[in-house]
N, C-alpha and C positions, 0 to 999 in steps of 0.2 A: 231407765232405758230411753234413748232419744226417740222422738217422734220422727215421722217421715219428713215433715217440714223442717225440723231442726237439722236432720242429717243433710238435706239439700243445702240449707243455709251454711252449715259448717264446711261442706265441700266447696261451695262457691267462695267462702271466706279463705279457705286454704289455697284455692287457686289464685286469688288476688294477692295473697302473701307469697305465692310461689313455693309453698310447702307441700310438694306433691306426695310425699310419703304420708302425710296426714290426710291428704285428699283421698288417697287410696283406701285408708281405713274407713273413712266416712262413706264412700261410694260402695265399698264392700258390705258394710252394715246395711246400706240401703238395698242392695241386691238380696241380702239374706232375709228381708221382710217377705220375700216370696210373693211380691205383687208386680203387676206389669208396670214397667217404667215408662214415663213419658219420653218424648223425643229429647227434651232438654236434659232429663235425667240420664238417658242413654249417652248423650254427648259428654256429660260430666264424667261418667264411667270411662269413656274412651280417652278423654283428656288426661285423667288421673294416671291410668296405667300407661298411656303413651309416653308421658314424661318420665315416669319412674323407669320403665323398661328402655326407653330411648336413650337415656343417659348411660345406662349400663351397656347397651349395644355399642354406643360410641366409644366407651372406655375399652370394651373388648377389642374393637377394631384397632385402636391405638396400640394396645398391648401386643396384639398379634403381629402388627407391623414391626414393632420393635424387636420382638422375638425372631421374626423371619429375617430381618436385617442382620441381627446378631449371628444367626445361623449361617449366613452367607460369608461371614468373615472367616479367614483361615484359622485364626486362633480364638476368635470370639472375645467378648468383653469380660468374661468371667462372671457375668451376672445372669446368664441364661436361666439357671434354676430359679433365681429370684423372680424373674419376669414370668416364668411359667407358673410359679406358685401364685403370683398375684392374678394372673389371667384365670387360673382355676377358681380363685375366690370370687371373681366377677361372674364366672359361669355358674357357680353355685347360687349366687344371688338371682341371676336370671332364671334359673330353674325354679326357684322358690316363688318368685313373683309371677312368672308365666303360669306355673302350676296352680297357683291360687286363683288366678283369673279363669283358667280353663275349668276348674272345679265349679266356680260360680256360674259359668255359662251352662255347664251340663246339669247342675243340680238346681240352681235357683232361677236363672234367667230364661233359658229356652223353654222349660216346662210351663212357665207362667206368662208366655207371650204368644198368642195365636195369630197376631197380625203378620201380614206378609213382609212389611218393611222391617218389623222387629226381628223376625226369623232370619231374613237375609243379613241384617246387620250383625246379629250374634253369630251366625254360622261363618260369615266372613271374618269376624274377629277371632273366632276359634282357629280358622285357617291361618290367619296372620301369626298368632302366638305359637302355633305348632311350627310355623316356618321360622320364627325367631329361634326356637329351640334347635331346629335342624341346622341353622347357620353354624353352630359351633360343635354340634354332636359329631361323634366319630363312628365309622363302620355301621354296625347293626342299629345302633341308637339313632344315627342319622337317617337311615332307611325307614325306621319305624316312625320317626317324627314327620318325615316327608310324606309317608303314606297317610298319616292322620291329617296332615295339612291338605293333601289332595282330596281326601274324602270330604272334609269340611267345605272346601272351596266348591267342590262339585255339587254338594247338597245345597249350598247357597245359590249356585248358578241355576239349579233345577227349580228352587223356590222362586227365584227372581223371574224365571220364564213361565212360572205356573205349571211346571212339570213335576211337582212334588207328589207326595202320596195322598194329597187331599186333606191333610189335617190343618192346613193353614188357610185362614180366611182372607178375602180380598182378591182383587184382580192382579194379574201379572204386573210387575214393575215396568214402566216404559223404558225404552233404551236410553232416554235422557235423564232418568232418575239418578241423582248423585250416588245413592247407595249402590245401585247396579253398576254404574260406571266405575266407582271405587273398587268394587269387587273385580271387575274385568281388569283394571289396572294392576291390582295386587296379585291376582291369579296369574297374569301373564309374567309378572316379575318372578313369581314362584317357579314357573316353567323355565324361565331363562336362567335364574341364578342358582336354584337348588337342584333342579332336575337336569339342567343343561340342554333342554329341548328347545333350541333357539327358533326353529321353524314354527313349532306349536305356539310359542310365546308371541311371535309376530302375527301369526294367524288370528289368535284370540284377540289381541289388542286391536288389530286392523278391523276385525269384524265388529267389535264394540264401537270403535270410532265411526265407522261408516254407517252403522245402524242409527247412531245418535245424531249424526250430522244431517241425516235425511228428515229428522223430525224437529229440528231446532226452530223452524219458523213459527210453530204453534205455541212457543213458550212466552211467558211474561218476562219482564226484565230481570227479576230476581232468579227465576228458574234458569233463564238463559245464562246468567252470570255463573251460577253454581255448576251447571253442566259444562260450560266451555272451559272453566278452570281445570276440571279433571281431564277433559279431552285434550287440553294442552299438554298435560303431563304424559298422557298416553302417546301423543304425537312425538314428544321429546324422546321418549323411550324408543319408539319405532325408528326415529332418526339415528339415535345412538347405536341401536342394535344393527341396523343396516350398515352403518359405517364400520362397526366392529367386524362384521362378516366380510366386508369388502377389503378391509385393511389386514384382516387376520389377527387383530388384536382384541383386547378386552379392557379398553381404557374408558375413563369417564364415570360419572355417578348415575346410577339408575334411579329414577324417580318412583316413589310409591306413596300411597296414602295411608300413613300409619293409623292403626286403630287406636 
């Protein structure tokens, strides 16, 4: 059985080689040790799953676009069933990978990390991966995944603000904390894209941006850089969403911070 040090090294080696499927195996084994992960180890977990799931989300969007364009044609290409079958294959892979991470979060990671940053990080990640499942789910399944995503994001928000049930140690995260800002960014994207609650999305994003900008002066160079990077994404989304509402359209690409 690989030691913790070996698993971390293997994960970094797989990342260098851009073999993210292997990286997922190593970080999953790391999580299953049931020990609190360091910040670097948490980031390895995030990078591994982000790349494996991100590639499949991109594939799903391409296939869905092809399927939609084919449906718009009067006679179609004759390949509609093949495209749908391939899309379903990608969806199954997404369900498996997202499901595996969500199980790790619930069983191995959250129970073994009582730090505030760790709790917010993992709860946000759980919200993100339920959101990814909601993106392609239909009817009741979509509502169920959206409900779980909202619950996880809300719990992360409460933990970040120090309004949790008191089981988490440490002070509330500052409005400029990158984890808290990333949560606000992704939670607002969830409101906008999954729930269609555009006003709530804008309100949440603007509140996070305004709270952070008022505290930027006290940050050192590295903290300032990390905070302003995410704040720029929040501002980009606000600009896009305001434009969409004015134009009555829904064009452009929404920015989020993939877990």
